[in-house]
N, C-alpha and C positions, 0 to 999 in steps of 0.2 A: 121582661119584667117578672117579678115574683107573682103578680096578679095573673099574667098570661100563663105562666107555668102551672099555677094552682088550678086555673080554669081547664087547662089541657088534662091535668091529672084527674080532676073531678069528672070531666066529660068522658074520658076514656074508661074510667072505672064504672061509671053509670052505663055506658054503652055495652061494655063487656058483661055486665050483670043482667042486662035487659034482653030476654030471649026474642023480643020483637025487632031488635036492631040486628040487621044482617051484615052491615058494613059501616065504616066510619070514613068521613071525608074531612080533611083538615085544610083550611084555606086562610089567607090573610084578609086584611081589610084595605079598602081604598086602592085596589090594584097592585098591592105589594104583599108578597108572602111574608117575608121577614128579613130585615137587615141584620139580624143577630143581636147580640147583647150590646148594651151601652158600656163601652170600655171605661167610662168614668167611674162605674161601680166597682171595678176591679180593685181599686186602691182603698175602698171603704172597708170598715170592719166587717167581719163575716156576718152575713144576715141569716136569719132563721128561714126555714122553708126548703122546699125541694129544689134540686138543681136540674139543669138541662139533661145531663147524662142519664139520670134515672128515668126521666120522662121519655127520652128516646128509647131506652130499654123497655119501658112499659109498652110503648107503641109496637116495638119489634115483637114482643111476646104476645100481643093480642091474638086471640084465636079467630077474630073476625078480621076480614081484610081492611086495611087502613090505606087510603089513597090521599096523596098530597096533590092539591090543585095549586100549582105554582104560577103566580102572576107577578110581573115586575121583577123583583129580586128575591133570591134566597141565598143570602150570604152568611158566612160564619156559622153561628148557631142555627140560623134559619136553614141552611143547607144540611147541617147535621140532623136537624129535626126531620127533614125529608128522607134522610138515609135510613131512619128507623121505620119509615112507612114501607108497606109491601109493594105499593105501586106509586108512580109519580107521573102526573100529567102537567105539561108546561105550556104556557102561551108562547107563541112563536117569538114574541119580543122579550121573553123572560131571560134573565141572566143568573148564573149560579157561580159560587166560588167560596174560597176560604181566605179572604183578604187580610185577616188578622196576622198572617205570617209576615206581611210587609212592615209591621211595626214590632216584630220580634216575638209574637205570641203564637203558640201552637194551638190548633183546635182542641178544645177541652172537653168535648162531649163524644169522644171516641170516633170522630170523623176520620182520623188517621187510620183507624182499623176498618171501619165500614166501607169507606170509599174504595180502597184497593180490592176488597172482596167483591164489590159491585162492578168495577170497571177495569180491574187489573192493576198491577203494580206500576208499570211505566206511565200510564195515563194519570193515575192517582198521584204519583210523585210529582208530575208536572204541575198539577193543580195545587197540591199541598205546599210545594216549595216556592211557587211563583206568586201565588195570590191572585192570579188573573181571573177575570170574570168570563165564564164559559157561556156563549149564547145557546139558546134552546136547541137549535138545529145541530150544533156540535155535541151537546149533551145527549141527544137522541142517538147519534152515531156511536158515541162512547158507551151507551147503555146506562147512562146516568138517569135518564127519564124513559118511560115506556111509550109515551105518546106526546106529540106536539100538535097543538091546535091553533087555529086562527080565530075560532069562535069563543064563546063563553067557557072559560076554563073550569069553573065550578060545575056547570052542566055536563061537560065532558067527563069530569072526574066522577060525577054521580052515575053517568052511563057506564063507565068502566067498573065502578063498584057494583052496580047491579049485574053486570055481565059476569064478574068473577064470583 
Protein backbone atom coordinates (compact mmCIF):
# COMPACT_ATOMS: atom_id res chain seq x y z
CA UNK A 1 0.00 0.00 0.00
CA UNK A 2 1.02 3.62 -0.34
CA UNK A 3 1.12 3.82 3.47
CA UNK A 4 3.67 0.99 3.69
CA UNK A 5 5.78 2.43 0.86
CA UNK A 6 5.80 5.86 2.48
CA UNK A 7 6.75 4.36 5.87
CA UNK A 8 9.61 2.44 4.24
CA UNK A 9 10.87 5.57 2.49
CA UNK A 10 10.66 7.69 5.65
CA UNK A 11 12.29 5.02 7.81
CA UNK A 12 15.14 4.40 5.39
CA UNK A 13 15.88 8.10 4.98
CA UNK A 14 15.84 8.62 8.77
CA UNK A 15 18.13 5.62 9.31
CA UNK A 16 20.59 6.77 6.65
CA UNK A 17 20.73 10.26 8.16
CA UNK A 18 21.19 9.05 11.76
CA UNK A 19 24.84 8.30 12.59
CA UNK A 20 23.79 6.17 15.58
CA UNK A 21 22.02 3.70 13.25
CA UNK A 22 24.49 1.09 12.04
CA UNK A 23 22.14 -1.19 10.06
CA UNK A 24 18.49 -1.56 9.06
CA UNK A 25 16.25 -4.62 9.33
CA UNK A 26 13.01 -4.89 7.35
CA UNK A 27 10.33 -7.37 8.37
CA UNK A 28 6.62 -7.93 7.92
CA UNK A 29 3.86 -8.32 10.46
CA UNK A 30 1.94 -11.32 11.75
CA UNK A 31 4.39 -13.90 10.38
CA UNK A 32 4.28 -12.71 6.76
CA UNK A 33 6.89 -10.60 5.02
CA UNK A 34 4.74 -9.38 2.12
CA UNK A 35 2.38 -10.88 -0.43
CA UNK A 36 3.14 -7.97 -2.76
CA UNK A 37 0.79 -5.44 -4.28
CA UNK A 38 -2.98 -5.69 -4.34
CA UNK A 39 -3.65 -6.26 -8.05
CA UNK A 40 -7.08 -4.62 -7.76
CA UNK A 41 -5.22 -1.31 -7.54
CA UNK A 42 -3.60 -1.80 -10.95
CA UNK A 43 -6.75 -0.81 -12.81
CA UNK A 44 -7.45 2.30 -10.73
CA UNK A 45 -6.33 5.77 -11.84
CA UNK A 46 -2.69 6.65 -11.19
CA UNK A 47 -2.18 7.45 -7.53
CA UNK A 48 0.14 10.02 -6.09
CA UNK A 49 3.11 8.87 -4.06
CA UNK A 50 6.23 6.82 -4.39
CA UNK A 51 6.28 3.49 -6.20
CA UNK A 52 7.91 0.24 -5.16
CA UNK A 53 10.77 0.49 -7.70
CA UNK A 54 12.20 3.70 -6.22
CA UNK A 55 11.92 2.24 -2.69
CA UNK A 56 13.85 -0.88 -3.74
CA UNK A 57 16.51 1.36 -5.32
CA UNK A 58 16.66 3.45 -2.14
CA UNK A 59 17.28 0.28 -0.10
CA UNK A 60 19.93 -0.90 -2.55
CA UNK A 61 21.76 2.45 -2.39
CA UNK A 62 21.81 2.60 1.41
CA UNK A 63 25.31 2.95 2.78
CA UNK A 64 24.20 0.99 5.83
CA UNK A 65 23.53 -2.74 5.61
CA UNK A 66 19.86 -3.54 5.08
CA UNK A 67 18.70 -7.03 6.10
CA UNK A 68 15.33 -8.57 5.20
CA UNK A 69 13.77 -10.90 7.78
CA UNK A 70 11.51 -13.09 5.65
CA UNK A 71 8.72 -14.97 7.40
CA UNK A 72 5.77 -16.64 5.76
CA UNK A 73 5.76 -15.32 2.22
CA UNK A 74 7.67 -12.82 0.13
CA UNK A 75 5.80 -12.81 -3.15
CA UNK A 76 5.73 -10.39 -6.08
CA UNK A 77 6.63 -6.93 -4.83
CA UNK A 78 7.51 -8.47 -1.47
CA UNK A 79 10.27 -10.53 -3.08
CA UNK A 80 11.37 -7.54 -5.14
CA UNK A 81 11.69 -5.56 -1.91
CA UNK A 82 14.02 -8.22 -0.49
CA UNK A 83 16.11 -8.13 -3.67
CA UNK A 84 17.08 -4.54 -2.88
CA UNK A 85 18.29 -5.58 0.58
CA UNK A 86 21.96 -6.36 1.06
CA UNK A 87 21.21 -9.53 3.06
CA UNK A 88 18.23 -11.83 3.45
CA UNK A 89 17.37 -14.16 6.34
CA UNK A 90 14.41 -16.51 5.86
CA UNK A 91 12.47 -18.73 8.22
CA UNK A 92 12.64 -22.37 7.18
CA UNK A 93 8.89 -22.31 6.36
CA UNK A 94 9.11 -19.15 4.22
CA UNK A 95 8.28 -19.17 0.51
CA UNK A 96 9.30 -16.69 -2.17
CA UNK A 97 8.31 -16.09 -5.76
CA UNK A 98 6.94 -13.86 -8.49
CA UNK A 99 3.42 -15.26 -8.97
CA UNK A 100 2.10 -12.26 -10.91
CA UNK A 101 3.38 -13.88 -14.10
CA UNK A 102 0.66 -16.53 -13.79
CA UNK A 103 -1.92 -13.83 -14.55
CA UNK A 104 0.12 -12.22 -17.33
CA UNK A 105 1.90 -9.48 -15.38
CA UNK A 106 5.65 -8.94 -15.30
CA UNK A 107 7.37 -8.01 -12.04
CA UNK A 108 7.34 -4.22 -12.02
CA UNK A 109 10.00 -3.21 -9.50
CA UNK A 110 13.06 -4.44 -11.40
CA UNK A 111 12.86 -7.98 -10.02
CA UNK A 112 13.57 -9.26 -13.52
CA UNK A 113 16.93 -7.46 -13.38
CA UNK A 114 17.93 -7.99 -9.75
CA UNK A 115 17.02 -11.69 -9.50
CA UNK A 116 19.35 -12.86 -12.34
CA UNK A 117 22.20 -10.78 -10.87
CA UNK A 118 21.71 -12.54 -7.56
CA UNK A 119 21.11 -16.17 -8.55
CA UNK A 120 22.10 -16.39 -12.21
CA UNK A 121 20.04 -16.32 -15.39
CA UNK A 122 18.86 -19.97 -15.61
CA UNK A 123 17.48 -20.13 -12.04
CA UNK A 124 16.01 -16.63 -12.31
CA UNK A 125 14.27 -17.42 -15.61
CA UNK A 126 12.63 -20.44 -13.99
CA UNK A 127 11.27 -18.31 -11.13
CA UNK A 128 10.30 -15.38 -13.37
CA UNK A 129 8.49 -17.44 -16.01
CA UNK A 130 6.75 -20.08 -13.87
CA UNK A 131 5.57 -18.02 -10.90
CA UNK A 132 6.28 -20.96 -8.62
CA UNK A 133 6.87 -20.44 -4.92
CA UNK A 134 10.43 -21.28 -3.82
CA UNK A 135 10.82 -22.82 -0.35
CA UNK A 136 13.47 -21.24 1.90
CA UNK A 137 15.80 -24.23 1.71
CA UNK A 138 15.85 -24.05 -2.09
CA UNK A 139 16.26 -20.27 -1.91
CA UNK A 140 19.38 -20.81 0.22
CA UNK A 141 20.85 -23.26 -2.31
CA UNK A 142 20.16 -20.80 -5.13
CA UNK A 143 21.76 -17.90 -3.23
CA UNK A 144 18.45 -16.02 -2.98
CA UNK A 145 18.79 -15.88 0.83
CA UNK A 146 21.92 -15.77 2.96
CA UNK A 147 20.62 -17.74 5.91
CA UNK A 148 17.68 -20.00 6.81
CA UNK A 149 16.65 -20.29 10.44
CA UNK A 150 14.12 -22.25 12.48
CA UNK A 151 14.11 -19.69 15.28
CA UNK A 152 12.87 -16.10 15.41
CA UNK A 153 13.71 -14.61 12.01
CA UNK A 154 13.77 -11.02 13.26
CA UNK A 155 16.31 -11.85 15.97
CA UNK A 156 18.44 -13.77 13.44
CA UNK A 157 18.32 -10.82 11.03
CA UNK A 158 19.37 -8.43 13.81
CA UNK A 159 22.29 -10.74 14.68
CA UNK A 160 23.38 -10.78 11.03
CA UNK A 161 23.04 -6.99 10.80
CA UNK A 162 25.19 -6.58 13.91
CA UNK A 163 27.76 -8.99 12.48
CA UNK A 164 28.09 -7.18 9.16
